[in-house]
C-alpha positions as CSV (number, residue, x, y, z in Angstrom):
1,M,32.4,-6.7,2.8
2,Y,32.3,-5.9,6.5
3,F,28.4,-5.3,6.4
4,H,27.9,-8.8,4.5
5,Q,29.9,-10.6,7.2
6,Y,28.1,-8.7,10.0
7,L,24.7,-9.8,8.3
8,K,25.8,-13.5,8.1
9,R,26.9,-13.4,11.8
10,E,23.7,-11.8,12.9
11,I,21.5,-14.3,11.0
12,H,23.6,-17.3,12.3
13,L,23.5,-16.0,15.9
14,T,19.6,-15.3,15.6
15,A,19.0,-19.0,14.2
16,Q,21.0,-20.6,16.9
17,A,19.4,-18.6,19.6
18,A,15.9,-19.2,18.3
19,W,16.7,-22.7,18.0
20,R,17.7,-23.4,21.5
21,S,14.8,-21.3,22.8
22,G,12.1,-23.5,20.9
23,V,11.1,-20.4,18.9
24,G,13.1,-21.9,15.8
25,K,11.7,-25.4,16.4
26,N,8.0,-23.9,16.2
27,A,9.1,-21.9,13.0
28,A,10.6,-24.7,11.4
29,S,7.6,-26.9,11.9
30,L,5.4,-24.1,10.7
31,Y,7.7,-23.8,7.6
32,T,7.8,-27.5,6.8
33,I,3.9,-27.7,6.6
34,Q,3.1,-24.2,5.5
35,F,5.4,-24.5,2.5
36,A,2.3,-25.9,0.8
37,N,0.1,-23.1,1.9
38,Y,2.4,-20.6,0.1
39,I,2.2,-23.1,-3.1
40,L,-1.4,-23.4,-3.2
41,P,-2.4,-19.9,-4.0
42,L,0.2,-20.1,-6.7
43,I,-1.7,-22.9,-8.1
44,T,-5.2,-21.8,-7.7
45,V,-5.0,-18.3,-8.7
46,P,-3.7,-18.9,-12.2
47,Y,-6.8,-21.2,-12.8
48,L,-9.3,-18.9,-11.2
49,V,-8.3,-15.9,-13.1
50,R,-8.7,-17.8,-16.3
51,V,-11.8,-19.5,-15.6
52,L,-13.5,-16.6,-13.8
53,G,-12.0,-13.9,-15.7
54,P,-11.2,-10.3,-14.5
55,E,-14.9,-9.5,-13.9
56,Y,-16.0,-12.4,-11.8
57,F,-12.8,-12.9,-9.8
58,G,-12.8,-9.3,-9.0
59,L,-16.4,-9.6,-7.9
60,V,-15.5,-12.3,-5.4
61,A,-12.4,-10.3,-4.4
62,F,-14.7,-7.2,-3.8
63,G,-17.0,-9.2,-1.6
64,Q,-14.0,-10.8,0.3
65,G,-12.9,-7.3,0.9
66,L,-15.8,-6.3,2.5
67,I,-16.2,-9.6,4.6
68,A,-12.6,-9.3,5.8
69,Y,-13.7,-6.0,7.8
70,F,-16.3,-8.4,9.6
71,V,-13.5,-11.0,10.2
72,V,-11.4,-8.2,11.9
73,F,-14.4,-7.0,13.7
74,V,-15.1,-10.4,15.1
75,D,-11.5,-11.2,16.0
76,Y,-11.6,-8.0,18.1
77,G,-7.8,-8.1,18.7
78,F,-8.0,-11.5,20.4
79,A,-5.4,-12.8,18.2
80,L,-2.9,-10.6,20.2
81,S,-4.6,-9.9,23.5
82,A,-5.7,-13.7,24.2
83,T,-2.4,-14.9,22.8
84,R,-0.4,-12.6,25.3
85,K,-2.7,-13.9,28.2
86,I,-2.4,-17.4,27.4
87,S,1.4,-17.4,26.9
88,I,1.4,-16.1,30.6
89,E,-1.3,-18.5,32.0
90,R,-0.1,-21.7,30.1
91,D,1.1,-23.4,33.2
92,D,-2.5,-23.0,34.6
93,M,-4.9,-25.0,32.5
94,K,-7.9,-24.0,34.5
95,A,-7.0,-20.2,33.7
96,V,-6.5,-21.1,30.0
97,S,-9.7,-22.8,30.0
98,R,-11.5,-19.9,31.6
99,T,-9.8,-17.4,29.1
100,A,-10.7,-19.6,26.2
101,S,-14.3,-19.9,27.0
102,T,-14.6,-16.3,27.6
103,V,-13.0,-15.4,24.3
104,W,-15.1,-17.9,22.3
105,A,-18.4,-16.3,24.0
106,A,-17.3,-12.9,23.2
107,K,-16.6,-13.7,19.5
108,G,-20.0,-15.5,19.2
109,L,-21.9,-12.4,20.6
110,I,-19.8,-10.1,18.3
111,C,-20.5,-12.6,15.3
112,V,-24.1,-12.2,15.7
113,A,-23.9,-8.4,16.0
114,A,-21.9,-8.5,12.8
115,L,-24.2,-10.4,10.9
116,A,-27.0,-7.8,11.8
117,V,-25.0,-5.1,10.5
118,L,-24.1,-7.1,7.2
119,L,-27.8,-7.5,6.7
120,L,-28.5,-3.9,7.2
121,L,-25.9,-3.0,4.6
122,V,-27.2,-5.2,1.9
123,T,-30.6,-3.7,2.5
124,V,-29.7,0.0,2.3
125,V,-26.7,0.1,0.0
126,P,-27.8,-0.6,-3.7
127,K,-24.4,-1.8,-4.9
128,L,-24.4,-4.4,-2.1
129,N,-27.8,-5.4,-2.5
130,E,-26.9,-6.8,-5.8
131,L,-24.4,-8.9,-4.3
132,T,-26.4,-10.3,-1.3
133,S,-26.2,-13.8,-1.9
134,L,-22.3,-13.7,-2.4
135,L,-21.8,-11.6,0.8
136,L,-24.0,-14.1,2.8
137,I,-22.2,-17.1,1.5
138,L,-18.8,-15.7,2.2
139,Y,-19.8,-14.7,5.8
140,G,-19.1,-18.2,6.6
141,T,-15.5,-17.2,6.7
142,V,-16.4,-15.0,9.4
143,V,-17.9,-17.7,11.4
144,G,-14.9,-20.0,10.8
145,N,-12.4,-17.5,12.0
146,A,-14.4,-16.9,15.0
147,L,-14.4,-20.7,15.9
148,F,-10.6,-21.2,15.1
149,P,-8.5,-20.7,18.3
150,V,-5.3,-19.5,16.7
151,W,-4.6,-17.6,19.9
152,I,-4.6,-20.7,22.0
153,F,-2.2,-22.5,19.7
154,Q,0.0,-19.4,19.6
155,G,-0.1,-18.7,23.5
156,M,0.7,-22.4,24.1
157,E,3.4,-22.2,21.4
158,K,2.2,-25.2,19.5
159,M,1.5,-23.3,16.3
160,V,2.2,-26.5,14.1
161,F,-1.4,-27.4,14.7
162,I,-2.5,-24.2,13.1
163,S,-0.7,-25.0,9.7
164,V,-1.7,-28.8,10.0
165,I,-5.4,-27.9,10.1
166,N,-5.3,-25.1,7.6
167,L,-3.3,-27.2,5.0
168,A,-5.8,-29.9,5.3
169,M,-8.8,-27.6,4.8
170,S,-7.0,-25.6,2.0
171,L,-6.0,-29.0,0.1
172,L,-9.9,-29.9,0.3
173,V,-11.0,-26.6,-1.0
174,V,-8.5,-26.8,-3.8
175,I,-9.7,-30.2,-4.9
176,G,-13.4,-28.6,-4.8
177,I,-12.2,-25.6,-7.0
178,F,-10.4,-27.8,-9.6
179,T,-13.4,-30.4,-10.0
180,M,-16.4,-28.0,-9.4
181,V,-15.6,-24.4,-10.5
182,R,-15.5,-24.7,-14.4
183,Q,-17.0,-21.3,-15.7
184,P,-17.4,-17.6,-14.6
185,E,-21.0,-18.4,-13.4
186,H,-19.6,-20.8,-10.8
187,Y,-18.1,-17.7,-8.8
188,L,-20.8,-18.3,-6.0
189,L,-19.7,-22.0,-5.7
190,Y,-16.0,-20.7,-5.3
191,A,-17.3,-18.5,-2.6
192,A,-19.2,-21.4,-0.9
193,L,-15.9,-23.6,-1.1
194,I,-13.9,-20.7,0.7
195,S,-16.5,-20.4,3.4
196,L,-17.0,-24.2,4.0
197,G,-13.1,-24.5,4.3
198,A,-13.0,-21.7,6.9
199,V,-15.9,-23.3,9.0
200,G,-14.3,-26.7,8.8
201,A,-11.1,-25.4,9.8
202,G,-12.6,-23.5,13.0
203,L,-14.5,-26.4,14.0
204,T,-11.5,-28.7,13.6
205,G,-9.4,-26.3,15.6
206,M,-11.7,-26.3,18.4
207,G,-11.8,-29.9,18.6
208,V,-8.0,-30.3,18.6
209,A,-7.4,-27.6,21.3
210,F,-10.0,-29.2,23.7
211,Y,-8.3,-32.5,23.1
212,K,-4.7,-31.4,23.1
213,F,-4.7,-29.1,26.1
214,R,-7.5,-31.0,27.9
215,L,-9.6,-27.7,28.2
216,Q,-12.9,-27.7,30.2
217,A,-15.9,-25.9,28.9
218,V,-16.7,-22.9,31.3
219,I,-19.8,-20.9,31.2
220,P,-18.3,-17.3,31.3
221,S,-20.2,-14.4,33.2
222,M,-21.1,-11.3,31.4
223,R,-18.5,-9.6,33.6
224,D,-15.9,-11.7,32.3
225,I,-16.9,-11.1,28.7
226,W,-17.1,-7.6,29.3
227,E,-13.4,-7.4,30.8
228,S,-12.1,-9.5,28.0
229,L,-13.5,-6.9,25.5
230,V,-12.1,-4.0,27.6
231,E,-8.8,-5.7,27.8
232,G,-8.5,-6.2,24.0
233,W,-9.9,-2.7,23.0
234,L,-6.8,-1.0,22.2
235,L,-5.6,-4.0,20.3
236,F,-9.0,-4.3,18.3
237,L,-8.5,-0.7,17.3
238,S,-5.0,-1.5,16.2
239,T,-6.1,-4.3,13.9
240,A,-9.1,-2.5,12.8
241,S,-6.8,0.3,11.7
242,V,-4.7,-2.2,9.8
243,S,-7.6,-3.4,8.0
244,L,-7.9,0.1,6.5
245,Y,-4.8,-0.4,4.5
246,T,-4.5,-4.4,4.3
247,V,-7.7,-6.7,4.1
248,G,-10.2,-4.3,2.6
249,N,-8.3,-2.8,-0.3
250,A,-10.3,-4.8,-2.9
251,F,-13.4,-3.5,-1.5
252,I,-12.3,0.3,-1.5
253,L,-11.0,-0.2,-5.0
254,G,-14.4,-1.6,-6.0
255,L,-16.2,1.3,-4.7
256,L,-13.9,3.8,-6.7
257,T,-13.8,1.9,-9.8
258,N,-15.2,-1.5,-11.1
259,S,-14.9,-5.2,-10.6
260,I,-12.4,-5.7,-13.6
261,V,-9.8,-3.3,-12.2
262,V,-10.3,-5.0,-8.7
263,G,-9.7,-8.3,-10.5
264,Y,-6.3,-7.0,-11.9
265,Y,-5.5,-5.7,-8.6
266,S,-6.4,-8.6,-6.4
267,A,-4.7,-11.2,-8.7
268,A,-1.4,-9.3,-8.2
269,E,-2.2,-8.9,-4.5
270,K,-2.8,-12.5,-3.7
271,I,0.5,-13.6,-5.3
272,V,2.4,-10.9,-3.3
273,K,0.6,-12.1,-0.2
274,A,1.5,-15.6,-0.8
275,V,5.3,-14.7,-1.0
276,R,4.9,-12.4,1.8
277,G,3.6,-15.2,3.8
278,I,7.0,-16.8,4.0
279,L,7.8,-14.4,6.8
280,S,4.7,-15.2,9.1
281,P,5.7,-18.3,10.9
282,V,8.8,-16.5,12.4
283,G,6.5,-13.7,13.8
284,Q,3.9,-16.4,15.0
285,A,6.4,-18.3,16.6
286,A,8.3,-15.3,18.3
287,Y,5.3,-13.2,19.8
288,P,4.6,-15.5,22.8
289,R,8.4,-15.6,23.4
290,F,8.9,-12.0,23.2
291,S,5.9,-11.4,25.5
292,K,7.6,-13.5,28.3
293,L,11.0,-11.8,27.7
294,A,9.8,-8.5,28.1
295,L,8.4,-9.2,31.5
296,E,11.8,-10.9,32.4
297,S,14.6,-8.9,30.8
298,R,14.6,-5.7,28.7
299,C,17.9,-6.3,27.5
300,R,17.5,-9.7,26.2
301,A,14.2,-8.9,24.6
302,L,15.9,-6.0,22.6
303,E,19.0,-8.0,21.8
304,W,16.4,-10.7,20.2
305,G,14.6,-8.0,18.5
306,K,18.0,-6.7,16.9
307,R,18.9,-9.8,15.7
308,M,15.4,-10.7,14.4
309,L,15.2,-7.4,12.7
310,V,18.4,-8.1,10.8
311,A,17.3,-11.5,9.6
312,I,13.9,-10.6,8.7
313,S,15.0,-7.4,6.9
314,A,17.5,-9.6,4.8
315,L,14.9,-12.3,3.9
316,G,12.1,-9.7,3.3
317,G,14.4,-7.7,1.2
318,G,15.5,-10.7,-1.0
319,L,11.7,-11.4,-1.4
320,S,11.1,-7.7,-2.5
321,I,13.8,-7.7,-4.9
322,A,12.7,-10.9,-6.4
323,L,9.0,-9.7,-7.1
324,L,10.3,-6.4,-8.5
325,A,12.6,-7.9,-11.0
326,G,10.5,-10.8,-11.9
327,A,6.9,-9.1,-11.9
328,T,6.6,-9.3,-15.8
329,T,7.6,-13.1,-16.0
330,I,5.4,-14.0,-12.8
331,V,2.2,-12.3,-14.1
332,R,2.7,-13.4,-17.7
333,I,3.2,-17.3,-16.6
334,L,0.7,-17.2,-13.5
335,L,-2.0,-14.9,-14.7
336,G,-1.7,-14.8,-18.4
337,S,-1.7,-12.0,-21.0
338,E,-5.1,-10.6,-20.1
339,Y,-3.7,-9.4,-16.7
340,E,-0.9,-7.2,-18.2
341,P,-2.1,-4.3,-15.9
342,S,-1.3,-6.5,-12.8
343,I,2.5,-6.1,-13.6
344,V,2.6,-2.6,-12.5
345,V,0.4,-3.4,-9.3
346,M,3.0,-6.3,-8.4
347,R,5.9,-3.8,-9.0
348,V,4.4,-1.4,-6.6
349,L,3.6,-4.1,-4.0
350,A,6.9,-5.5,-4.3
351,G,8.3,-3.5,-1.2
352,L,5.8,-5.0,1.1
353,P,7.7,-8.3,2.2
354,L,10.6,-5.8,3.5
355,L,8.4,-3.3,5.0
356,I,5.9,-5.6,6.7
357,G,8.7,-8.0,7.9
358,M,10.4,-4.9,9.7
359,S,7.1,-3.6,11.2
360,N,6.3,-6.9,12.5
361,V,9.4,-7.1,14.5
362,L,9.2,-3.2,15.7
363,G,5.5,-3.3,16.5
364,V,4.5,-6.8,17.3
365,Q,7.6,-8.3,18.8
366,I,8.8,-5.2,20.7
367,M,6.0,-2.5,21.0
368,L,3.3,-4.8,22.3
369,P,5.4,-7.0,24.6
370,F,6.5,-3.7,26.3
371,G,2.9,-2.6,26.8
372,K,2.8,0.2,23.9
373,D,-0.7,-0.8,22.8
374,R,-1.8,2.8,22.6
375,A,1.1,4.0,20.4
376,F,0.9,0.8,18.4
377,M,-2.8,1.6,17.7
378,T,-2.3,5.4,16.9
379,I,0.4,4.4,14.3
380,L,-1.8,1.9,12.6
381,L,-4.8,4.2,12.8
382,G,-2.8,6.8,11.0
383,A,-1.7,4.4,8.2
384,G,-5.2,3.4,7.8
385,L,-6.2,7.0,7.3
386,I,-3.3,7.7,4.9
387,N,-4.3,4.7,3.0
388,I,-7.9,5.9,2.4
389,V,-6.9,9.4,1.6
390,F,-4.2,8.2,-1.3
391,A,-6.7,5.6,-2.5
392,V,-9.4,8.0,-3.0
393,W,-6.8,10.3,-4.6
394,L,-4.9,7.9,-6.7
395,A,-7.2,5.1,-7.6
396,P,-9.5,7.1,-9.9
397,I,-6.2,8.1,-11.7
398,W,-4.1,5.2,-11.8
399,Q,-6.7,2.5,-11.0
400,A,-5.3,-0.6,-9.6
401,A,-1.8,0.8,-9.5
402,G,-3.1,3.7,-7.6
403,M,-4.4,1.5,-5.0
404,A,-0.9,-0.4,-4.8
405,A,0.7,3.1,-4.3
406,A,-1.6,3.9,-1.5
407,V,-0.8,0.6,0.4
408,L,2.8,1.2,-0.2
409,I,2.8,4.6,1.0
410,S,0.9,3.4,4.2
411,E,3.3,0.5,5.0
412,T,6.2,2.8,4.6
413,F,4.5,5.4,7.1
414,V,4.2,2.5,9.6
415,T,7.7,1.2,9.4
416,V,9.3,4.6,9.7
417,T,7.1,5.8,12.6
418,M,7.6,2.7,14.6
419,F,11.4,3.1,14.2
420,I,11.1,6.9,15.3
421,Y,8.8,6.0,18.2
422,L,11.0,3.1,19.6
423,R,14.1,5.4,19.4
424,H,12.6,8.0,21.1
425,H,11.4,5.7,24.0
426,S,14.8,3.9,24.2
427,L,13.3,0.7,22.8
428,S,15.0,0.6,19.4
429,P,16.6,-2.8,18.9
430,L,19.4,-0.9,17.1
431,N,20.5,1.0,20.3
432,K,23.0,-0.4,22.8
433,V,21.1,-1.6,25.9
434,S,22.6,-1.8,29.5
435,P,22.4,-5.4,30.5
436,E,20.5,-4.8,33.8
437,V,17.8,-2.2,33.5
438,T,14.2,-2.7,34.7
439,F,11.6,-1.3,32.4
440,P,8.0,-0.9,33.7
441,L,5.1,-1.9,31.5
442,V,3.3,1.3,30.7
443,K,0.4,1.3,28.2
């Protein structure tokens, strides 16, 4: 009874404080618009799994898994490093323009290098050579993500634009899917629609950023580009490590099994990701504010962290329980009887909303703002390696469920290890903090 009252009080205080600070308003704006973004996958996935079937749906998921690694490579951690930098520079638009131009230039160079790597892979790897057309079409998502300045909108705390643009493009893609994708052989058309949506969102995002923030195009020097790459290096290693146990799981599973098994896994994973996405706006809205708080007051930053951890744990836990209890019903209604193996996958992945919600608070909202980039990267790299080891061990035995188990083990490792690290360095949001303590930013 006491814990229930404490939980209600903490959530209420968190909501009040967040709303007064502007974080709550940003998150509310994101939720208002992104609600449709959570619904869209729940509409398109049931249609696609039936039209394409497990084999072709899994084939596209396999291709997306590989391309996702290139998306991470081209992003290079700028989603965190550039956001943090712009959140500090936002009162100086000349500095913001210089940072934005430098990041776009760096992403452009990396994008060209990544395409060269992809062409090499499809040439020398037989399994990928058979999918050359699919992979080149899906590469449009890499270009789109390179163009889309999510880091500007987050750093300026104007995240509602991210949701509006993505929602508009997602609706166009959904319309295209329902009107044009009618049979299994249309899987390339489905891939093309995904890429066109990403490129369209990227170009629109650039245009809106230049107009809204009055950005000026600046030709960056190679020194500026190099410095931006050095600055984001550790965060790139962190995001690359994350990709080892998140974005590329369908690709890893495809290498170990076949496209049908990938279809079973990916169908369940997409639904879990849609549900898990409910937590994303809070993290997006809070990160720039935590970056500033860490510079101003260690005590306030950790107090916010405590409140946010309690609120996110309650929400994430509720979502996890709902997925676990409703897996059979969800799969049978949304995916159909052909996807019975996806039920076990969903049950295993049901713990992700709780675990990822907690690790986002501990890692992104506390470790990074306090300059613990290297430790953050080390933990995520360890999780990525654990994921690969368990995937190689479990996927051949348990197929799709084995891959799901590997992911769950990795996410558990991340959350537990971050708790231990922060407690050891007196940064745990659950510890009592002295009101006036200065804390140097040590990387």
